[in-house]
N, C-alpha and C positions, 0 to 999 in steps of 0.2 A: 107436163112441164112448166107453166109458166104458174100454175097454181105452186108448185112445190117451191120455186123460187121466191116469190111473194111469202110464201109462212117463213121460208129459211130467213128473210129479209127483217119479218116482223120478230120473228126468236131473236133474232142475231139485236137490232137495235132495243129490244128488251133487256135485253143482259147486260147491253152497255149501259141504260137508263140506271137497273139495277145495282151495277159495279160503282157508279158513279156516285148515288145515292148512301150505298155500305161504306165506299172510301172516307167521306166525308168524317164521321166520329170516330174513324181509326187514324185519320194523320192529327187529328184535334187532340190527341191524348202528347205531350211532352217526355224529353227525359228531363231527369233534375236537374243535371249539368246545364241544359237548354235553358232556364229561369235562377237559377240559385248556383252562387257561387261556392265551390266543394271547396274552396280555400278557405272560404272567410266565415268564420262561427260569428254565430250572435247570442247571445244569453238574456233576456228580461226577467224580470218579474212586475207581475200586475195582476190584475182584477179581471176573472172569465166576463167577457158581454153576452158572446154568444159561441152556442155548439152545434157547429151541423153534420151529423153523423151519416155522409151521404158518399155513392159510387161514382166516379171511380176514387176520390179522394175526400178525407172529410177535410174541415175545417175548426179552428179556432179563434176565435177573435179576441185579445185583451186590450186593456186600456191602461198606458203604463205612465210615470207620472216621472218629467225629464226632471233637472237640477236645479230647473227654476219653478217649478210646481206646476206645470201647465202637464196635463192632460194627452198624450201622445194614444193611437188607437195601431195596435199593430196585429196584422192578419198572419197564420200559421200553416199552412197544407199539412197537411197530415197523412199518412196510409191510408187506404179503403177500409169501413169495417173487419173487413176479416183480418185482417194484419194488427189491429187495434184489439180484436177479440185474442189471437194467440197471443197478444205481450200481456193481457189479465183485463184488459178492460170491456166494458160490456154494452151492448149498445142498449141495454132496453133502462140503464140508467147516465144514459152519456158519459161515459165513464168514470158515473159518481160526478162529473163535474156538475157543478151548478152556478148561475148568473152571481156573482160577486166573491166568489172563492180567490185565494189568494194564492198565485200560482206562479214558476217558475218554468220557463222555456227556454229548451238550447236549439239551436239548429243552424242550420245552414244561409246567409244571407241572400238576400235578393239582390240579384247583377243590378235592375234600376238606382240600387240606391233607396227605395222606395221601404216604408216601413212592414214589410211581407218578411215572410221567410217560410224556409221549412223544417218541419220539425224534427227532433231527432231523439231530444229528452224533456219529458215535464215531471214536473218534481211536486209533490202536494205539500199542505204545509204540514202536516204530518209526518214529514218524511218518504213518503210513499213516493219512490222512483218507475217511471214506465220509461222503456227505452226500447225506441221504433226502428233505429237502423244502427249497423257496426260505425265504430270510429276508423279512421284510416288506420290504426294498430288493429283493428277487428274486436276490440273491446265493446 
């Protein structure tokens, strides 16, 4: 009987530890509304610095010249690779984005006022436009 209790206690303890370990990554994921202001849009035009095509979100870093001619670095969170692929972008060529490309990015501004945002639309110099989420009117 003692052996059965000991085995059950070990199994229960192991399941608790496993639950804590697995809960960490799940709790790390956030809603867009938690970090970005869904009522505040931002649009910038600048030069691509870096593209990170990773799960669960991809990232685009862009250098933008402000009105004084100083460079400001902006970082945009994008959808994951699957959603980017569905929008027409390819992981193989990072969506055709290369360092130095001039792009226009529109999206949601960060709540903390930093130069970060959640990208909703990306426009290439050749006029191609990729939309990653609908606006409040469903467009």
